[in-house]
KERO-852437 format. One record per residue (C-alpha): x negated, y negated, z; residue in one letter. Coordinates in steps of 0.001 Angstrom, whole numbers, padded with zeros to 6 digits, always signed. Layout:
KERO-852437
XYZA;...
//
This chain:
KERO-852437
+027309-062814+157434M;+027708-063645+153771V;+025160-062754+151128A;+024334-066422+150488E;+023245-066924+154110D;+020938-063915+154048I;+019588-064789+150627G;+018816-068387+151502S;+016926-067340+154623R;+014920-064820+152660L;+014121-067477+150074R;+013016-069974+152737I;+010807-067335+154383A;+009244-066456+151027R;+008517-070081+150172M;+007079-070762+153622Q;+004684-067890+153020Q;+003762-069370+149624G;+004835-066176+147850M;+006238-066081+144318S;+009204-063989+143249L;+006888-061944+141073R;+004419-061197+143885S;+007158-060106+146296V;+008828-057984+143642A;+005509-056368+142770G;+004798-055532+146403A;+008244-053946+146831L;+008274-052165+143486G;+011414-053913+142231V;+012113-056557+139584S;+011755-060295+140164A;+015317-060732+138874S;+016592-058451+141648L;+014855-060524+144328I;+016292-063651+142723S;+019813-062188+142792Q;+019448-061312+146467V;+018195-064816+147304E;+021105-066450+145457T;+023684-064166+147080G;+024697-062516+143805K;+023913-059060+145159T;+023331-057388+148510Q;+020158-055384+149122P;+020216-051831+150377S;+019083-051054+153909V;+015742-049795+152622S;+015153-052819+150409T;+016108-055210+153179L;+013686-053512+155547Y;+010962-053834+152934A;+011751-057524+152369L;+011773-058595+155994V;+008654-056582+156700T;+006790-058075+153752H;+007909-061612+154633L;+007123-061122+158332G;+010525-062188+159680I;+012695-060627+162349S;+016267-059415+162199I;+017230-062263+164536D;+015694-064798+162149E;+017480-063249+159201L;+020789-063341+161019L;+020316-066862+162356G;+020220-065689+165956V;+018273-067861+168366T;+016257-065485+170492A;+016228-066041+174220A;+012870-067031+175687P;+010714-064189+176874A;+011042-063629+180624P;+008104-064461+182820A;+005902-061570+183854Q;+006911-060246+187274P;+004758-060954+190281D;+003372-057629+191444L;+003480-058932+195011A;+007207-059618+194680D;+009148-057023+196732P;+011814-056967+193994A;+009856-057230+190710P;+012620-055635+188661L;+015336-058192+189337R;+016704-059913+186199P;+015077-063141+185104A;+017129-066209+185974S;+018717-068350+183277G;+020437-067413+180061G;+023761-065663+179484I;+023566-061875+179965P;+026881-061114+178231V;+027561-061232+174479Q;+031207-061025+173454R;+032189-058642+170679G;+033572-061454+168543E;+030163-063143+168714D;+028250-060178+167271N;+026283-061100+164157A;+027479-058810+161379V;+025867-057551+158195L;+028108-055909+155632E;+026321-053886+152971M;+027642-053048+149539E;+027139-049338+150093N;+029608-049147+152999G;+027187-049714+155872V;+027941-052264+158573R;+025519-053545+161225W;+026536-055465+164314E;+023745-057135+166281R;+024257-056349+169960L;+023056-058458+172873A;+019301-058855+172728S;+016650-061172+174036G;+012954-061512+173384A;+012263-057896+174287G;+010790-055210+172037P;+014041-053575+170882A;+016602-054270+168150D;+020033-053113+169371A;+022552-052456+166592I;+026032-050936+166333L;+025920-049077+163008V;+028942-047935+161005T;+028829-045706+157920Y;+032022-045531+155861E;+032864-042186+154208P;+030334-041547+151441G;+028014-044348+152606A;+024250-043917+152588S;+021189-045918+153547S;+020194-045674+149874S;+022604-045167+146984I;+019905-043373+145013E;+018870-041072+147832G;+015512-042785+148392K;+013935-042302+151796L;+012693-045339+153707M;+010146-045901+156444R;+009165-048842+158609H;+007311-049690+161781A;+008815-048800+165152G;+010538-045926+166913V;+014260-045293+166413E;+016617-044164+169154Y;+020255-043467+168304A;+023411-042232+170010Y;+026404-041133+167947M;+029755-042417+169157L;+032050-040805+166584E;+032113-039066+163253G;+029322-037135+161584E;+026103-038463+160088L;+023459-036542+158165T;+019859-037624+158617V;+016885-036403+156603Q;+013484-036878+158249I;+010546-035773+156137D;+011700-032412+154708F;+014139-031560+157507D;+017871-032330+157556T;+020008-032693+160700Y;+023716-033298+161333T;+024604-035720+164127L;+028053-035730+165755R;+029663-037672+168577G;+027553-037276+171721G;+024402-036319+169834D;+021257-038457+170007S;+017897-038649+168291L;+014573-040421+168341H;+011635-040385+165944F;+008768-042494+164656D;+010279-044703+161928S;+007114-044460+159836V;+008358-040998+158884R;+010404-041130+155653P;+014103-040898+156493H;+017571-041252+155020L;+021055-041539+156566Y;+024290-040521+154837S;+027921-039910+155740N;+029049-036878+153767R;+032472-036682+155394T;+035824-038415+154932E;+035689-040053+158367R;+033862-043117+159648I;+030564-042401+161429A;+029498-044855+164115R;+026609-045022+166576G;+024315-047291+168543I;+020748-047717+167321W;+017713-049089+169127F;+014623-049768+167040V;+011677-050310+169380V;+008327-051781+168394G;+009243-053002+164905R;+008786-056647+165874R;+005250-056006+167058E;+004335-054377+163746H;+005974-056765+161288N;+003653-056040+158398Q;+003827-054575+154920T;+003612-050799+154833M;+002715-048758+151748P;+005564-046629+150476A;+005321-042933+151175A;+006002-040347+148493D;+009777-040291+148093G;+010174-043317+150384A;+010270-046094+147818N;+012837-048867+147794V;+015650-048803+145285A;+014591-049566+141702P;+015530-052792+139906P;+019237-053362+139569G;+020285-050927+142335S;+020423-053178+145392M;+023778-051737+146405G;+022532-049394+149135S;+022529-050098+152845A;+018887-049692+153796V;+017805-053219+152832D;+019975-055031+155363V;+018395-054081+158693L;+015821-056820+158951R;+018459-059317+157948A;+020110-058721+161307L;+017351-060531+163192D;+018864-063866+162143D;+022635-063229+162104L;+024652-065362+164483A;
//
């Protein structure tokens, strides 16, 4: 997914909401010129900034990535003897070459895994050596609950004032409203599978917590701003 695609979708969403560059920038605590550069594809946002943008604009990762979400399955009939059988219709398999991909300037890569109209965002996340969710060490927070399973490498996560090291086979879950930051402090790639549950149902602007602000003007090179862009990658 190229920067121009993400930027144009963010611009369309902003205009549909009747929001000016200045108002969006003011709400996110960044400069209007930075938002303009993101919309024109001249720069990539960080993960944290991207989260803030998609939340403020009320769009999903699928929308940002251009993914057409599958229709929500019908509610099961409680009288049905097999209420848990899969809903008919649709293709249950997504090939690896069809994964929507978001490449961030700070060495973070997101691949949108198979997903329908359910409550979870499923993402294969890769952190290159030295990569971080924010190049300036800013913590982020957003609606939802995060579940993660590390496949390989080593990833450091700070949640509130506590720091943890995740290695292959380790897992975690926490309320994403808690300020957090991911970083790869090693010389090896770190990769894991993330599920963010409930973010879609709470797609609204959240006030920044102390130490959890988005990157300041001119520093959209971190990886935190790209997450909500994944909702529309295809």
